[in-house]
C-alpha atoms as one frame of an Amber mdcrd trajectory, in Angstrom:
protein
-130.184  52.495-201.636-131.630  53.359-205.156-134.934  54.115-203.441-133.463
  56.847-201.321-132.165  60.283-202.033-128.985  61.863-200.483-130.947  62.698
-197.416-132.151  59.117-196.887-135.742  60.016-197.801-137.900  57.376-199.629
-138.299  57.971-203.288-141.178  55.543-203.846-143.696  58.275-204.800-145.470
  57.928-208.136-145.814  60.508-210.771-149.048  61.556-212.636-148.883  58.602
-214.981-148.162  56.008-212.224-144.483  55.923-212.949-141.896  56.214-210.089
-139.859  59.337-209.792-136.526  58.543-211.504-133.738  57.692-209.112-131.247
  55.648-211.020-129.267  57.131-213.873-130.960  54.970-216.514-134.419  56.085
-215.264-133.412  59.743-215.533-132.304  59.233-218.969-135.436  57.501-219.930
-137.573  60.237-218.387-135.592  62.838-220.280-136.218  61.097-223.576-139.968
  60.912-222.847-139.899  64.636-222.266-138.095  65.236-225.472-140.677  63.076
-227.392-143.515  64.986-225.827-142.108  68.319-226.981-141.298  67.063-230.509
-144.594  65.282-230.894-143.139  61.874-231.781-145.228  58.697-231.345-145.964
  57.255-227.914-143.852  54.195-227.109-145.389  50.904-226.222-144.266  51.328
-222.596-145.974  54.702-222.404-149.223  53.367-223.916-149.238  50.484-221.394
-148.115  52.714-218.358-150.800  55.351-219.071-153.525  52.922-220.355-153.795
  54.862-223.622-156.452  53.712-226.214-155.748  50.954-228.647-158.166  49.309
-231.030-157.863  45.722-232.244-159.549  44.364-235.356-161.595  41.182-235.629
-158.367  39.558-236.908-156.667  40.542-233.619-154.599  43.054-235.465-153.856
  46.546-234.255-156.170  48.910-236.184-155.631  52.103-234.228-153.622  53.439
-231.240-153.149  56.774-229.468-150.950  59.313-231.336-149.793  62.831-230.245
-152.320  65.341-231.501-152.363  68.044-228.849-149.387  70.508-229.075-150.010
  72.163-225.763-146.616  70.906-224.262-144.637  72.450-227.198-146.564  75.718
-226.732-145.996  75.882-222.966-142.293  75.167-223.477-141.915  77.737-226.353
-143.438  80.470-224.260-141.036  79.795-221.357-138.077  79.620-223.684-139.052
  82.829-225.564-139.268  84.727-222.305-135.846  83.430-221.208-134.030  83.889
-224.599-135.342  87.354-224.969-134.307  89.710-227.779-133.369  92.150-225.000
-130.571  89.828-223.687-127.599  92.045-222.954-124.101  91.664-221.405-122.608
  94.333-219.147-120.267  94.924-216.258-121.249  95.170-212.569-120.739  98.628
-211.143-118.144  97.461-208.523-115.569  96.156-211.074-112.233  98.022-210.607
-111.802 100.599-213.278-108.384  99.348-214.346-109.916  96.000-215.298-113.138
  97.056-216.846-112.053  97.373-220.480-110.114  94.080-220.291-112.888  92.033
-218.732-115.766  93.313-220.926-113.717  92.925-224.082-112.892  89.325-223.170
-116.496  88.569-222.265-117.852  90.022-225.487-115.294  87.977-227.504-116.406
  84.800-225.751-120.081  85.768-226.357-119.377  86.155-230.054-117.236  83.000
-230.288-119.959  80.953-228.563-122.591  82.461-230.929-124.908  83.093-227.949
-127.196  85.336-230.035-127.835  82.451-232.379-128.001  79.503-229.925-129.714
  81.124-226.840-133.221  80.049-227.944-131.876  76.409-228.564-130.367  76.345
-225.087-133.420  77.831-223.424-135.784  75.464-225.350-133.652  72.349-224.334
-133.551  73.382-220.701-137.297  74.005-220.554-138.390  70.861-222.451-135.938
  68.462-220.869-135.518  70.050-217.374-131.699  70.851-217.549-128.760  71.543
-219.789-124.964  71.724-219.125-122.809  74.652-220.276-119.018  73.855-220.628
-116.461  76.618-220.935-113.441  75.387-222.867-110.416  76.781-224.728-110.363
  76.317-228.525-107.771  77.483-231.082-109.967  80.486-231.862-110.263  81.319
-228.111-112.447  80.347-225.231-116.180  79.614-225.847-119.161  77.954-224.361
-120.753  74.701-225.552-123.954  72.992-224.503-124.459  69.273-223.671-127.811
  67.446-223.186-128.557  65.355-220.107-127.481  61.925-221.542-124.062  63.317
-222.389-122.742  64.123-218.845-122.579  62.906-215.322-121.821  65.215-212.364
-120.331  64.444-208.908-120.786  66.951-205.977-119.046  67.620-202.748-120.589
  66.863-199.405-122.695  69.994-199.399-124.225  69.274-202.791-123.284  72.726
-204.076-119.935  72.464-205.692-119.174  70.132-208.732-116.119  68.102-208.003
-116.082  66.071-211.197-117.839  66.172-214.558-117.647  63.253-216.975-118.638
  64.045-220.576-119.255  61.209-223.043-119.787  61.951-226.768-119.806  60.085
-229.998-117.699  61.857-232.592-118.675  61.239-236.239-116.156  59.262-238.227
-113.849  61.155-240.491-114.725  61.265-244.190-112.081  60.084-246.637-112.226
  61.322-250.327-110.851  58.831-252.791-109.137  59.563-256.046-112.264  58.892
-258.133-114.324  61.424-255.997-116.142  58.846-253.985-116.231  59.165-250.138
-116.029  56.811-247.255-116.874  57.620-243.601-115.065  55.908-240.845-116.860
  54.462-237.804-117.907  56.875-235.050-115.340  57.483-232.227-116.021  57.631
-228.526-114.913  60.829-226.789-114.556  60.971-223.112-113.516  64.137-221.109
-113.204  64.176-217.302-112.980  67.695-215.806-111.777  68.156-212.187-110.573
  71.225-210.277-106.932  70.212-210.603-106.732  68.673-214.103-108.590  67.887
-217.329-108.183  64.479-219.066-109.390  63.369-222.589-109.692  60.000-224.265
-110.693  59.200-227.889-111.489  55.526-228.392-109.873  54.792-225.131-106.610
  56.357-225.967-105.349  59.480-224.008-105.148  62.791-225.929-102.248  64.726
-224.384-102.867  67.831-226.405-106.263  68.234-224.784-105.297  67.145-221.297
-103.416  68.827-218.543-103.667  71.065-215.465-106.799  73.048-214.914-105.575
  76.655-214.291-109.065  77.804-213.064-109.032  75.635-209.957-112.759  74.804
-210.441-114.699  72.503-212.790-115.618  74.938-215.752-119.159  73.756-216.187
-122.514  75.253-215.257-125.672  73.180-214.783-128.801  75.035-215.919-131.906
  73.759-214.326-135.505  74.663-215.053-136.709  73.962-211.498-134.942  71.890
-208.869-136.859  69.653-206.470-135.866  67.270-203.729-132.184  66.786-203.621
-131.813  68.375-207.022-130.537  65.291-208.858-133.450  65.470-211.369-135.328
  68.586-212.331-138.829  69.532-213.364-139.438  70.790-216.881-141.971  73.256
-218.406-145.510  72.080-217.711-144.355  69.041-215.647-147.235  66.567-215.342
-149.219  68.331-218.035-147.864  66.031-220.710-149.561  63.059-219.101-152.901
  64.901-219.032-152.392  65.765-222.649-151.836  62.078-223.303-155.305  61.286
-221.807-156.814  63.774-224.254-154.897  62.257-227.216-156.280  58.898-226.061
-159.852  60.286-226.069-159.334  61.844-229.565-158.157  58.503-230.869-161.323
  56.830-229.475-163.453  59.398-231.225-161.571  58.901-234.436-162.014  55.161
-234.192-165.742  55.336-233.592-166.137  57.810-236.532-164.191  55.353-238.708
-166.291  52.416-237.759-169.469  54.375-238.433-168.118  55.069-241.936-167.225
  51.399-242.467-170.013  49.413-240.872-170.202  45.607-240.627-172.498  43.603
-242.781-174.670  41.096-240.736-176.376  38.219-242.301-179.030  36.069-240.542
-179.790  32.787-242.208-177.923  33.732-245.336-174.340  34.074-246.477-173.144
  36.504-249.140-170.513  34.938-251.304-167.108  36.316-251.828-168.014  37.465
-255.371-171.225  39.352-254.291-171.016  43.147-254.904-173.731  43.982-252.432
-171.692  46.984-251.030-171.898  48.871-254.359-174.556  51.545-254.585-177.769
  50.416-256.251-177.050  46.743-255.846-180.011  44.477-255.612-180.036  41.573
-253.104-182.402  38.591-253.190-182.528  36.482-250.110-184.701  33.608-248.914
-187.814  34.143-246.749-187.229  34.420-242.964-183.564  35.636-243.517-182.160
  39.037-243.050-179.080  41.112-243.836-178.352  44.482-242.249-175.475  46.904
-241.423-174.156  47.070-237.933-173.233  50.701-237.316-171.554  52.078-234.235
-173.836  54.280-232.085-172.873  57.929-232.040-175.147  58.941-229.161-172.349
  59.157-226.626-169.954  61.180-228.741-171.393  64.601-227.705-170.865  63.817
-224.058-167.261  62.669-224.811-166.478  65.772-226.772-167.999  68.029-223.960
-165.987  66.184-221.397-162.757  66.640-223.362-163.347  70.353-223.817-164.092
  70.835-220.138-160.964  68.964-219.060-158.728  70.964-221.426-160.254  74.153
-220.250-159.617  73.299-216.627-155.997  72.425-217.561-155.440  75.707-219.439
-156.503  77.758-216.406-153.764  76.183-214.300-151.026  77.252-216.616-150.223
  81.065-216.874-148.494  80.648-220.346-152.016  80.503-221.852-152.247  84.212
-221.101-150.990  84.804-224.631-153.746  82.788-226.492-157.415  83.084-227.250
-158.111  81.431-223.869-156.503  84.430-222.210-158.153  86.937-224.496-161.636
  85.704-223.355-160.753  86.264-219.749-161.638  89.492-217.909-159.144  92.262
-217.264-158.742  91.263-213.588-158.197  87.584-214.565-155.616  88.578-217.226
-153.853  90.696-214.600-153.730  87.873-212.146-152.477  85.465-214.815-149.789
  87.847-216.059-148.632  88.332-212.409-148.585  84.603-211.993-146.527  83.988
-215.141-144.063  86.725-214.120-143.691  85.225-210.626-143.230  81.684-212.182
-140.818  82.602-214.922-138.665  85.192-213.067-136.555  82.794-210.895-136.102
  80.489-213.914-134.848  83.414-216.081-132.526  84.573-213.329-130.975  81.148
-212.827-130.365  80.974-216.626-128.747  84.350-216.684-126.658  83.771-213.540
-125.483  80.455-215.122-124.518  82.220-218.352-122.586  84.854-216.380-120.576
  82.091-214.554-119.785  80.310-217.816-118.658  83.605-219.419-116.509  84.378
-216.312-114.651  81.094-216.927-113.911  82.130-220.434-112.781  85.593-219.216
-110.307  83.978-216.827-109.018  81.638-219.471-108.282  84.420-222.008-106.981
  87.100-219.708-105.009  84.999-217.214-106.810  86.597-214.271-107.746  84.527
-211.311-111.335  83.269-211.605-111.939  84.494-208.197-111.198  88.073-209.442
-113.533  87.726-212.291-116.406  85.978-210.591-119.334  88.369-210.281-118.008
  90.955-212.602-120.393  90.303-215.429-124.172  90.886-215.589-126.557  89.261
-218.034-130.129  90.696-218.268-133.065  89.735-220.376-135.357  92.696-219.813
-138.993  92.268-218.720-140.473  88.774-218.607-143.494  89.895-220.598-142.901
  92.159-223.732-143.925  95.762-222.933-144.354  99.024-224.835-140.744 100.009
-225.151-141.447 103.530-226.370-143.699 104.313-223.331-141.142 102.760-220.927
-138.388 104.887-222.441-140.370 108.028-221.835-140.924 106.911-218.237-137.284
 106.216-217.706-136.131 109.537-219.181-138.718 111.379-217.079-137.457 109.618
-213.921-133.815 110.449-214.858-134.788 114.156-215.271-136.392 114.110-211.855
-133.321 112.638-210.343-135.008 109.338-209.395-132.686 107.335-211.766-129.004
 107.634-212.361-127.604 108.174-215.881-125.984 104.803-215.794-129.338 103.192
-214.892-131.008 105.025-217.712-128.365 103.941-220.228-128.485 100.261-218.926
-132.253 100.070-219.424-132.127 101.696-222.893-129.384  99.171-223.873-131.383
  96.281-222.499-134.441  97.445-224.443-132.448  97.618-227.651-132.901 101.334
-228.027-129.313 102.244-227.289-126.171 100.504-228.596-124.414  98.208-226.060
-120.935  98.756-227.612-120.131 100.960-224.606-120.576 100.554-220.904-123.627
 102.351-219.379-121.327 104.940-217.803-119.365 105.592-220.923-122.620 105.723
-223.036-124.265 108.261-220.773-121.157 110.455-220.769-120.868 110.467-224.516
-124.567 111.135-224.928-124.387 114.088-222.504-121.298 115.498-224.261-122.991
 115.404-227.602-126.166 117.013-226.166-124.082 119.861-224.636-122.376 120.445
-228.043-125.690 120.431-229.881-127.287 122.644-227.328-124.953 125.543-227.813
-125.372 125.531-231.548-129.165 125.058-231.229-129.493 128.089-228.896-127.595
 130.217-231.322-129.733 128.961-234.210-132.971 129.436-232.213-131.993 133.023
-231.375-131.312 133.903-234.967-134.321 132.388-236.331-136.547 133.889-233.693
-135.407 137.310-234.773-136.197 136.416-238.378-139.599 135.062-237.204-140.380
 138.357-235.617-139.696 140.092-238.907-141.933 137.644-240.725-144.827 138.381
-238.318-144.126 142.128-238.635-144.304 141.977-242.392-147.404 139.879-242.422
-149.240 142.558-240.318-147.732 145.662-242.015-150.268 148.211-243.166-149.744
 151.522-245.166-151.603 153.781-242.689-150.670 156.673-240.391-150.105 156.108
-236.744-153.144 156.448-234.553-153.095 159.745-232.432-153.046 159.409-228.699
-156.416 160.008-226.969-157.009 163.870-226.686-154.415 164.609-229.339-155.261
 166.063-232.719-153.945 164.203-235.614-150.809 165.561-237.282-151.618 167.799
-240.322-149.498 167.414-243.418-146.753 170.018-243.667-148.001 171.739-246.897
-145.489 174.565-246.653-142.422 172.351-246.976-141.273 172.437-250.534-140.140
 169.231-252.220-136.381 168.910-252.727-135.911 168.652-256.404-132.500 166.938
-255.906-133.860 164.121-253.839-134.223 160.830-255.766-137.756 159.606-256.377
-139.040 157.392-253.607-140.283 154.013-254.629-143.775 153.453-253.220-144.519
 149.938-252.057-147.975 148.597-251.788-149.126 146.221-249.067-149.473 143.660
-251.647-145.724 143.895-252.567-144.524 143.445-248.953-147.017 141.367-246.967
-146.780 137.583-246.829-149.707 135.360-247.637-150.713 132.474-245.266-148.873
 129.851-247.446-145.604 131.818-247.156-145.922 132.225-243.419-146.484 128.514
-243.064-143.460 127.828-245.148-141.309 130.049-242.978-142.559 128.526-239.737
-141.824 125.043-241.181-138.249 125.971-241.980-137.669 127.368-238.548-139.157
 124.229-236.949-136.962 121.886-238.970-133.746 123.863-238.170-134.548 123.954
-234.471-135.161 120.169-234.554-131.853 119.498-236.326-133.531 118.189-239.398
-132.287 121.036-241.606-128.755 122.658-241.495-128.822 126.195-240.026-127.200
 127.849-243.023-129.547 126.169-245.419-132.605 127.311-243.236-131.314 130.971
-243.042-130.802 131.185-246.775-134.264 129.763-247.398-135.878 132.332-245.128
-133.939 135.207-246.675-134.951 134.104-250.053-138.653 133.676-248.944-138.930
 136.837-247.004-136.551 138.968-249.162-134.593 140.133-246.096-130.933 140.977
-245.580-129.312 138.094-243.813
């Protein structure tokens, strides 16, 4: 039965390295540990070296002189690209549009509190990296003295049992090793007790906890949610879903072959640098210093001594083969879009590779976000007392675009679509919040209402300011072009002659005569006036300050 899945299908297929696809729990744990070692770059185990026929060199004394080590970091790179796209800086939490208005504030407040208590902003990359490198991760929602939060468990720590459909989790068994408590003695020395085993069994009806085999009543009791409060995050499910693929599945074994080839090249080079001395008909004593530079050797006639050096004629072909194999491997993975390998590709090839990466990573991202929504909904139900069925589907987690884009350009496009009526205000606010441009302290609907209200308030004041400053600008331009000359006569009309007969009024006060130079503004002054008007209209300068500056500059009455 261990060789069949839940559908009765044979599980005897072999993977890339000739290993059987894991069926038993122990095999799955072993495969998960191999994946973790590949990501971390730790040494190949003896079982891996034997299973994949990796290179080993043995000396003349039958001692191991060299063996394959992890050199290529491609697996870590592929995993990190996937994890970075999932744990995006644009990760945002919001409410779905169909949530009843009476419950909106209560639900979003509880969800944000659980988000903060779980430290999701700090651990999201860790969770995504674990899921991508090992294939899966378990999120558990539980109540703590500080409130409900989400914790993550690696594959080795949990076992799941499903119902007949294979969809609903009926039981989750979590096994952990708690570090022993530290005792501080009177002299300041410390002692740590032995680790303790911790077992928690979660079922729809109740939750039971044991420490070192003893029940813990304060952590046990009925389960008010009616469901097992855990979420299994999977990178990609295959077959019956009991074991999942990870980032670059199968690629780690091909990387191992390259590591093996690199080890061979290094061994050949080492032997070339340390050749073997061959003596024919003569033996060099143990005290001979013939390996020193400049040493002279006297040997009998018809004898010979020479160095045996490894031939390097085949290294070029090995290096070329290795480069060709890696280049072919890179072309099969869209994650290398972001490296020099992608930069050397044509625009069409980059477009296809970008589309391939988006198509590949989008369902993985969506599964991660839907799982996070579900875990948060468990926390909301715990803290609010609402039935989980009423909270389910109320939250939305979004990570923005799969590939980083020009946010400023996108924002201009969104605003233009909103002005044209092709996008609602709530959609605009939601996208601006997801891009990190707008604050997510409010719901999209509340945010757009607040923004429009502030815009309307500013618009009235701005219109008044623009009207006043436009009048002043007209005066500026009039003064700039003022000339001390009589009006031009109309065509066919004689110019007015001065009234020489009119006597001067001796009681009239003397009239001050202003020259053009006294009243006209130079170019620098006009530029200064225009700059003031522009700053006030843009809201960069208070209106009163701008008016006073113009009055002082132009010497006008306000």
